[in-house]
C-alpha positions, 0 to 999 in steps of 0.5 A: 221827646223822652220820658222814662220808657217813652221815647218819641220822634215827632215831625210836622210839615207845614209853614214854620209858625204852624210847625212850632205851634204843633211842637209846643202842643206836643211837648205840653201834652207829653209831660203828663202822659207817663204820669197818667199811665202810671196812675192806672198801671195795675189795671193796664197790666191785667188781661183784657176782658169784655166785662173789665173795668174802664180806665179813666185816662184817654190814652188808657181807654184807647189801649183797652179799645185796641186790645178788646177784639182779641180778649176772647181768644188770646191772652192780651193786656192793654199794654200791648197797645201802649206805644201806638196809643201814646203816639196817637195822643201826641199826634192829636195834640199837634193836629188840634193845635196847628194846620199841618199838611202831614205829620207823624209820631214814632214811638219806638217804631209804632207810628201814628200818621196824619195826612192831607189830600195829595200827601203821602209817607214812604216808610221803611220796615226793619228787622233786628239783625241780632235775630240771626243766631250770631252770639256776638249780636245776641250779646249786644242785645243783652247789653243796653238793648244795642240793636243793629237793624236791617231794612227788609221792605218799604210801604207807601201810605197816601191820603186816600187810604184809611191807614193811619197807623204802623206798628212792628213786633218781633222777638228781638225788639224792645218788648217781649214776644211769645213767637219767633218772628224777626219782624211783623209790620202791620198797617191799620187804621190807627196806631193803637190797632196796629200795635195790638195786631202786630203783637198777636200776629208775631205771637202766632209765628211760632214752632212750639217746643222746637229745641232751637228756640230759647225761652224764659219766663217773662218775670225772670227778665222783668219782675213786673211784666204783664206777661208774668210766668209766660214763656217769652222768646230769647233766642232763635237758632237756624231753622230749615226752610220747611220749619220757617214756612210752617211758622210763617203759615201760622202767622199768615193765617192769623193775619188773614183772619184779622184782615177779614175782620177789618182790624188790619189792612196789611201785614208783612211777616219776616222770619230768617229772610222769608217774607209773607205779605197779607192783605187785600190787593188794594192795601198790600200792593203798597208794600215792597221788598228791598230784600235780595236774600229772601222770597217775598210772597203775597199770601 
């Protein structure tokens, strides 16, 4: 399903009649989502704060709830959780209308999951291969967002876990990032929570002032960006192993803090072939690497 900037992949598993009912419910709910968000867009592009106004729409409120835990320490707007919140809303419409054994809604890589006892999902984690300093690939990035992807790991999520949301953020993706991570994949209790956390962790993977990192103001690229004059990453040159490890350490520290608060269950952080896994053993053991070129370390 596609409407403006929202592009969803939806799949349900059940008896044929139940699946048809679920898809009809998803389509019926989807036609109103973008209009509802646009009606409150000026509010949703403002920095989140504890004493801020509460939006009216259910998706908008879910976005605000997901980013509020970060408002005191970080610049973040509700838009950081929009994809995850939309995915949750469409999944809720499906599961409210039909009896499904499992289902998912994938909004540009931010995924809301529904599982029943005995069911599981195995999900691939990808980076965008134009994150490498290859001019041809970087040109492809700037023309119609035509990306190539590279699978760097997988995660298995079953009913017994609390995880029902997956999100990935990184500088080569469709959204802007303040950091230099090729990909940060987060597992959390909801898709909106995962979306917000992936943004925060990806922003933390950084080497401020490094000459190999190209940045421009967000408003140069998108005049209506909620990031305004903040510098967003547009190019990352080849880094030394020490520099990669330093940047990853910043992201690992942030991810560990979020795990301790229960905002994240596990995260995989990838930068130029080096990967770090953060999370309790119970959660992070479900993440495995398919990379043969980089190290895969539990942090």
